[in-house]
C-alpha positions in Angstrom: 0.0 -0.1 -0.3 2.6 2.5 1.1 5.0 1.6 -2.2 1.6 1.9 -4.5 1.2 5.6 -2.7 4.7 6.4 -3.5 4.4 5.4 -6.9 1.4 7.5 -7.5 2.8 10.6 -6.0 5.8 10.2 -8.0 3.8 9.9 -11.4 1.7 13.0 -10.6 4.7 14.8 -9.9 5.6 14.9 -13.6 4.2 16.9 -16.4 4.6 16.4 -20.3 4.4 19.3 -22.4 5.1 18.3 -26.0 8.7 16.8 -26.5 10.0 18.6 -23.2 10.0 17.3 -20.0 9.3 19.8 -17.2 10.1 18.5 -13.9 7.8 19.5 -11.1 8.5 18.5 -7.5 9.3 15.1 -7.3 8.6 13.3 -3.8 10.3 10.0 -2.2 9.4 8.6 1.1 10.8 6.2 3.8 9.5 3.1 4.0 7.5 3.7 7.0 6.3 7.2 5.5 7.5 9.2 8.3 10.4 11.2 6.4 9.5 12.7 2.7 12.0 14.6 0.5 10.9 17.0 -1.7 13.1 17.9 -4.9 12.4 20.9 -7.0 14.8 22.4 -9.2 17.7 23.6 -7.0 16.0 22.9 -3.4 15.5 19.8 -1.5 13.0 20.1 1.3 12.9 17.1 3.9 9.7 16.8 5.8 9.2 14.7 9.0 5.7 13.4 9.7 3.7 16.8 9.1 6.3 19.4 9.0 9.3 20.8 6.9 12.2 20.8 9.2 15.1 21.1 6.7 15.8 22.8 3.4 18.7 22.2 1.4 20.0 24.4 -1.4 21.7 22.5 -4.3 22.5 25.1 -6.7 21.1 23.0 -9.5 19.4 24.2 -12.7 17.5 22.2 -15.4 16.7 18.3 -14.8 15.8 15.9 -17.6 14.1 13.2 -15.8 14.1 11.1 -12.9 13.7 7.5 -11.8 12.9 5.8 -8.6 13.5 2.2 -7.1 11.1 1.3 -4.4 11.9 -0.7 -1.0 15.6 -1.6 -1.2 16.7 -4.0 1.2 20.5 -4.5 2.6 22.0 -6.2 5.2 25.4 -6.6 6.6 27.6 -7.7 9.8 29.8 -5.3 11.7 32.5 -6.6 13.9 32.5 -3.6 16.4 30.1 -0.7 16.8 26.7 -0.2 18.2 24.7 -3.0 16.5 26.3 -6.3 15.0 23.6 -7.2 12.5 22.4 -4.6 10.4 19.5 -4.5 8.2 17.8 -1.4 6.6 15.2 -0.6 4.0 15.2 2.7 1.8 13.4 3.9 -1.5 15.9 6.1 -4.0 15.1 8.6 -6.2 17.7 9.3 -8.9 17.2 13.0 -10.5 19.0 13.3 -14.1 20.3 16.7 -14.8 20.6 18.1 -18.2 24.2 18.8 -17.6 25.0 15.4 -17.0 25.1 15.5 -13.2 23.0 13.2 -11.2 21.4 13.9 -7.8 20.5 10.3 -5.8 18.3 10.7 -2.8 17.7 7.8 -0.5 15.3 8.2 2.1 15.4 5.6 5.1 13.4 5.2 8.2 16.2 7.1 10.4 17.2 9.7 7.7 18.2 11.0 4.4 21.2 10.6 2.4 22.1 11.9 -1.0 24.9 12.8 -3.2 25.7 14.6 -6.6 27.4 12.2 -9.1 29.3 13.6 -12.3 29.7 17.1 -11.7 30.4 20.0 -9.2 28.6 20.3 -5.8 27.1 23.1 -4.2 25.4 22.4 -1.0 23.9 24.3 2.0 21.7 23.7 4.8 19.4 26.4 6.0 19.1 26.5 10.0 17.1 29.4 11.0 17.8 31.5 14.3 16.0 30.5 17.2 16.6 26.5 16.4 18.6 24.8 19.1 21.9 23.4 18.0 24.9 21.9 19.3 28.1 22.3 16.9 31.8 22.3 17.2 34.0 25.0 15.7 36.1 23.4 13.1 39.3 22.3 14.6 41.9 19.9 13.0 41.7 17.5 15.7 38.0 17.8 16.5 39.0 17.7 19.9 36.4 20.7 21.0 33.0 21.2 22.9 29.7 21.1 21.2 28.0 24.0 23.1 24.1 24.3 23.1 23.0 27.6 21.1 20.1 28.8 19.5 21.8 31.5 17.2 23.5 31.1 13.7 27.2 32.5 14.4 29.2 32.8 11.3 32.2 30.7 11.2 33.5 27.3 10.5 32.0 24.2 12.2 33.0 20.5 11.9 30.4 17.3 11.6 28.5 16.3 13.3 26.0 19.1 13.9 22.9 18.4 15.9 19.9 20.5 15.5 16.6 20.5 17.1 14.2 21.6 14.7 11.0 21.5 17.0 10.3 19.9 20.4 11.6 16.3 20.4 12.3 16.5 16.4 16.2 16.2 15.9 18.5 16.2 12.6 22.2 15.1 12.7 24.2 16.3 9.7 27.2 15.0 9.0 29.1 13.1 5.8 30.1 9.5 4.8 31.5 7.4 2.0 34.8 9.9 1.6 37.0 7.7 -0.7 40.4 8.3 -2.5 40.3 11.4 -4.4 37.8 12.9 -2.3 38.5 15.5 0.5 36.6 15.9 3.8 34.2 18.8 4.2 33.1 21.1 7.1 30.1 23.7 7.3 30.7 27.5 6.7 27.8 29.5 8.5 26.9 32.7 6.9 23.6 34.0 8.6 21.5 31.0 8.6 22.9 29.2 5.7 25.3 26.1 6.5 27.4 25.6 3.5 29.3 22.2 2.7 32.9 23.6 2.0 35.7 21.4 0.9 39.1 21.5 2.7 41.0 21.4 -0.8 40.0 20.1 -4.3 38.9 17.1 -5.3 39.8 14.7 -7.9 36.4 12.6 -8.0 33.4 12.8 -9.9 31.5 11.1 -7.2 30.9 13.3 -4.0 30.6 11.8 -0.4 27.1 11.2 0.9 25.5 14.0 2.6 23.4 12.7 5.6 20.9 14.2 7.8 19.7 11.5 10.6 16.2 12.3 11.7 13.7 11.6 13.8 13.6 11.7 18.1 16.7 11.6 20.0 16.7 7.8 20.1 16.6 7.5 16.2 19.7 9.7 16.2 21.4 7.7 18.7 20.5 4.4 17.4 21.2 5.3 13.8 23.8 3.3 12.1 23.3 5.5 8.6 26.7 6.6 8.4 28.1 3.0 7.8 24.8 1.9 6.2 25.9 4.1 2.9 29.5 3.1 3.1 31.1 0.7 0.8 31.0 -2.8 2.0 33.7 -4.7 3.8 36.9 -5.2 1.8 38.8 -7.8 4.0 38.0 -11.3 3.4 39.0 -13.1 6.3 38.0 -11.1 9.3 38.4 -13.5 12.0 41.7 -12.1 13.3 39.9 -8.7 14.2 38.8 -8.9 18.0 37.4 -5.8 19.7 38.5 -5.4 23.7 39.6 -3.5 26.4 43.0 -2.2 26.7 45.2 -1.2 29.5 46.8 2.4 28.7 49.8 4.0 30.4 49.6 7.7 29.1 46.9 9.2 31.0 48.5 8.7 34.1 52.0 8.6 33.1 52.8 10.8 29.9 56.1 9.4 29.3 55.6 6.0 30.7 56.1 4.0 27.2 59.8 4.9 27.9 60.2 3.2 31.1 60.0 -0.5 30.7 59.2 -1.3 34.5 56.1 1.1 34.2 55.1 -0.9 31.1 55.3 -4.2 32.7 53.0 -2.8 35.4 50.0 -2.1 32.9 50.8 -5.5 30.8 50.3 -7.1 34.2 47.4 -4.8 35.3 45.6 -6.1 31.8 46.4 -9.6 32.6 44.9 -9.5 36.3 41.8 -7.6 34.7 41.4 -10.1 32.1 41.6 -7.3 29.2 43.2 -8.6 25.7 45.2 -5.7 25.0 47.3 -3.0 26.5 48.8 0.0 24.2 52.4 1.0 24.4 52.2 4.7 23.5 54.7 7.3 22.5 58.3 7.2 22.7 58.5 3.3 23.1 61.6 3.6 20.7 63.2 5.0 23.7 62.4 2.4 26.0 64.7 2.0 28.9 64.8 1.2 32.6 65.6 -2.5 32.4 64.3 -3.6 28.9 63.6 -2.5 25.4 60.2 -2.9 23.4 61.0 -6.3 22.2 61.4 -7.3 26.1 57.9 -5.7 26.7 56.7 -7.6 24.0 58.3 -10.8 25.4 56.8 -10.4 28.8 53.2 -9.7 27.3 53.3 -12.9 25.4 54.1 -14.9 28.8 51.0 -13.1 30.1 48.5 -13.4 27.5 48.4 -9.8 26.6 48.4 -8.6 23.0 50.5 -5.2 22.3 49.3 -2.3 20.6 52.1 0.3 19.3 51.8 4.2 19.0 53.2 5.9 16.0 53.5 9.5 14.7 52.0 9.8 11.3 54.8 11.7 10.2 52.6 14.5 9.0 52.8 16.1 12.5 51.0 19.3 13.0 52.4 19.6 16.5 55.8 21.2 14.9 59.5 20.6 15.7 60.0 18.3 18.7 57.0 16.2 18.1 57.5 12.3 19.7 58.7 9.3 17.9 58.7 6.9 16.4 58.3 9.3 13.3 58.4 8.7 9.7 57.8 5.0 9.7 54.2 4.8 8.0 54.5 7.7 5.8 55.2 6.4 2.5 54.3 3.0 0.9 57.6 1.3 1.1 58.1 2.5 4.8 54.7 1.1 6.0 55.5 -2.2 4.1 59.0 -2.6 6.3 57.5 -1.5 9.2 54.1 -3.5 9.3 56.0 -6.6 8.3 58.3 -6.2 11.0 55.3 -5.9 13.4 53.7 -8.7 12.1 56.7 -11.0 12.5 56.9 -9.6 16.3 53.4 -10.5 17.0 52.1 -6.7 17.4 48.6 -6.8 17.2 47.6 -3.2 16.3 48.9 0.3 15.8 47.7 3.6 17.3 48.6 6.5 14.4 48.5 9.8 15.8 49.1 13.7 14.5 47.4 14.2 11.1 47.1 17.1 9.0 43.7 18.5 8.2 41.2 16.7 6.1 42.8 17.6 2.7 42.9 14.9 -0.1 46.4 13.8 0.6 45.3 12.8 4.1 42.0 10.8 2.8 44.2 9.0 0.8 46.8 8.4 3.7 44.1 7.2 5.9 42.7 4.5 3.7 46.4 3.4 2.8 47.0 2.9 6.1 43.8 0.7 6.7 44.4 -1.1 3.5 48.3 -1.8 4.3 47.5 -2.7 8.0 44.7 -5.2 7.1 47.2 -7.0 4.6 49.4 -7.4 7.6 46.6 -8.4 10.4 47.2 -5.1 12.1 44.2 -3.3 14.1 44.2 0.6 14.0 43.3 3.4 16.1 43.5 6.8 14.5 44.4 9.9 16.8 45.0 13.6 16.2 42.4 12.9 13.5 39.3 13.4 11.5 36.0 11.8 12.5 34.4 8.7 11.2 33.0 8.6 8.0 31.8 5.4 7.5 35.4 3.7 7.1 35.1 1.1 10.0 32.5 -0.9 7.5 34.7 -0.9 4.6 37.9 -1.5 6.6 36.6 -3.1 10.1 40.2 -3.4 11.7 39.7 0.4 12.2 38.6 0.1 15.6 38.5 3.5 16.9 39.2 7.2 16.3 39.8 9.8 18.8 38.5 13.2 17.2 37.1 14.0 20.6 37.9 16.2 23.7 38.3 13.1 25.8 39.9 12.3 29.3 43.3 12.8 27.9 42.3 16.5 28.4 42.9 16.2 32.1 46.7 16.3 31.4 46.5 19.3 29.4 44.8 22.1 31.3 41.8 22.6 34.1 38.9 23.1 31.5 37.9 19.5 31.7 37.5 19.8 35.2 34.3 21.6 35.3 33.3 20.8 31.7 33.3 16.9 31.9 29.9 16.3 33.0 28.0 18.1 30.8 30.5 17.5 27.9 30.0 13.8 28.3 26.2 14.2 28.4 26.5 15.6 25.1 28.7 13.5 23.3 26.2 10.7 23.1 23.8 12.6 21.0 26.7 14.0 18.8 30.2 12.7 18.5 29.5 9.2 19.1 26.7 9.0 17.0 28.7 8.7 13.6 31.0 6.1 14.7 33.6 4.8 17.5 35.2 7.2 19.8 38.5 6.8 21.7 37.6 8.6 24.7 39.7 7.0 27.0 37.0 6.7 29.9 36.8 5.3 33.4 39.3 7.1 35.4 38.5 7.2 39.4 41.8 8.8 40.4 43.3 12.2 39.0 45.4 13.0 36.2 47.5 16.4 36.2 44.2 18.1 36.8 41.5 16.8 39.2 37.9 15.6 38.1 34.9 16.2 40.0 32.7 13.5 38.0 31.4 10.7 40.5 33.0 7.2 40.6 29.8 5.7 39.0 29.7 8.6 36.3 33.1 7.2 35.6 32.3 3.7 35.7 29.3 4.3 33.2 31.5 5.8 30.5 32.8 2.7 28.9 29.3 1.4 28.2 28.0 4.9 27.3 31.0 5.5 24.9 31.3 3.1 22.0 34.6 2.2 20.9 36.2 -1.1 19.4 39.2 -0.9 21.4 38.2 0.5 24.6 41.4 2.3 26.4 40.9 2.0 30.3 43.0 5.0 31.4 43.5 4.8 35.0 46.2 3.4 37.0 47.1 -0.2 37.6 46.8 0.5 41.5 43.2 2.1 41.1 41.6 -0.7 39.0 43.3 -3.3 40.9 41.7 -1.9 44.3 38.4 -1.7 43.4 35.8 -3.9 45.0 35.7 -7.1 43.5 32.3 -7.0 42.0 33.4 -3.5 40.0 36.3 -5.6 39.0 34.3 -8.5 37.8 32.4 -6.2 35.7 35.0 -4.3 34.1 36.8 -7.5 33.7 34.0 -9.0 31.2 32.6 -5.9 29.8 32.4 -6.1 26.0 33.6 -3.3 23.7 31.8 -4.8 20.5 27.8 -4.8 20.9 24.6 -6.3 19.4 22.3 -3.6 19.9 22.3 -0.5 21.2 18.9 1.6 22.7 18.5 5.2 24.2 16.4 4.9 27.5 16.5 8.5 28.5 18.6 11.9 28.3 18.7 15.2 26.3 22.3 16.6 25.0 24.0 18.1 28.1 21.6 17.4 30.8 21.7 13.1 31.0 22.2 10.3 29.1 20.8 6.8 29.6 22.0 4.0 27.0 21.5 0.4 27.1 24.0 -2.0 24.9 23.0 -5.7 24.6 26.0 -8.6 24.5 24.1 -11.8 23.6 21.1 -12.1 26.1 22.4 -9.4 28.4 22.1 -5.7 28.5 24.3 -3.1 30.1 22.7 0.0 31.0 24.7 3.2 31.9 23.4 6.8 32.8 25.1 9.9 33.6 24.2 13.2 35.2 25.6 16.3 32.9 24.5 18.7 35.3 25.2 20.5 38.8 22.3 19.4 40.7 20.6 16.4 41.8 18.1 15.0 39.1 15.9 11.9 38.7 15.8 9.8 35.7 13.2 7.4 34.7 14.7 4.9 32.2 12.2 3.4 29.5 13.2 0.0 30.0 10.1 -1.0 27.8 12.5 -0.3 25.1 14.8 -3.3 25.5 12.5 -5.6 27.0 8.9 -6.3 28.6 10.2 -8.8 31.1 13.6 -8.5 32.6 15.7 -8.7 35.9 17.9 -5.9 37.1 20.5 -8.3 38.4 23.0 -5.8 39.4 22.5 -2.0 40.2 25.3 0.0 41.1 25.1 3.7 41.9 27.0 6.4 43.6 27.6 6.0 47.4 27.2 9.7 48.5 27.2 12.9 46.4 31.0 13.7 45.9 33.6 12.1 43.6 35.2 9.1 45.1 32.7 8.1 47.5 32.5 4.4 46.3 29.8 2.3 45.0 26.4 1.3 46.2 25.9 -2.3 44.9 22.3 -4.0 44.8 21.0 -7.1 43.5 17.6 -8.2 41.8 16.5 -4.7 42.0 12.8 -3.7 40.5 12.8 -1.0 37.8 12.2 2.5 39.2 13.2 5.9 38.6 16.6 6.7 39.9 17.9 9.5 41.7 21.8 10.9 40.5 23.8 13.2 42.4 25.3 16.2 40.6 27.8 14.6 38.0 26.9 11.4 39.2 26.0 8.3 37.2 24.8 4.5 37.4 25.3 1.3 35.8 22.8 -1.9 35.8 23.1 -5.3 34.2 19.7 -6.6 32.9 19.0 -10.3 31.9 15.9 -11.3 29.9 
């Protein structure tokens, strides 16, 4: 019935006059009919239910015709991310330009994806003043905040951009499918127009997919549209790709990777906690104090811990004096030599840091690293880098990307101390929607600067934030002294999920997310405000019948006051202290 209505509407939208085809507005609907895209000359209007929510200026002139494909179904599997098995449907419109350009529009149940093929692209999103928005000023490393605003302030903004079009109706604007020959883009705000702006010229006739994830906040958080439009997996045998938790020395000891004895402590801690990985960070090529990097690898092998190593990308924007090892990945020949050596040593992955802005050369470099690393069975974590653009579907050895103002910033200045709670409650609705995020969570002690989030707020973060490699940032003494039930939770915590659901929250105020692994749901919630709040998670979104097997809440209203642990608890509203949190484990 819905497809028949769609075809009828499309038929009525075209008028023939003699031999000339005059294209009137053409409509394409999402399979559930909630979303409608209306294409007319140089304008595309996106309607959600009964209202136009987004106008997109396309700067396209004459059109010669159109074609439509109804109810396209696709399925694929992800080894990490918010959902393992992904099946979706869309209706597609191809709008043909008289100048040879085509506009492809897909309407999904959770948003719209469109791209220009074979020609110049000029796109602008109109976002009127008065509409709430959460946008980050453009930075090379995307390490900034997403402040709430209701004004269009001129300047450059990075993806993703979250907009509340009307009360409870949201859109998240980003891009995906950036391939060889492409360059990444950003948004340039001029009054109420946010124009897609390329970092430099492109060498491709096909542009990236432009994406508007659309609906309620749950639609935004749960969407996989960024990977849905990306190229399918290019790795034949993926059996070696294993997500997991990792010990990480840098947060507590910035130069700890130079110290063999300190590195051994983190390997031993990973072994004791049951985590499969440890990351040896920058300056490992200078390791001393009793051993070398090869000695550390031998120690890790004896303890059954896999090792990933840090690399400077060789394009470092931090200038002279940037840490090493450097210049080992920058060229094809250097990568082949280094990655062959790593594979022989039994290293399982690389963290590559310090990339230049998102120009065409950098896009090619990211993709070349992923392809070459896959050939040598190496996992990849990008830092000081761009945001996810669907590459983890094409290259599932891409486990995580930084591009976030994360816990590392407790090292650099005092800003994170007071900003963290609200920032953490914004990230599930913005940055982490579009792909894995290496925030480096779960710190109960202090780094160079203090934190004032509570113990349960910190405990919630490795569940709340999704990352295929989840780098646990605190000291061995902190993790190993936790209560046995907390250690048990962290020892068995997944970092790849079968499903993800939003149960409550609003950007900057709170977030409650449930993630499923097998038949077990892990629920994490945080308070992003400076006041006590009460949250009522909508557990019906995950199950009608269930048992809260374990509920962990804050013991008191101050940081580092410990945990209150209960078992077999009935579902009820939860009162969280300022900057507090909770974790629940549900069994169906």
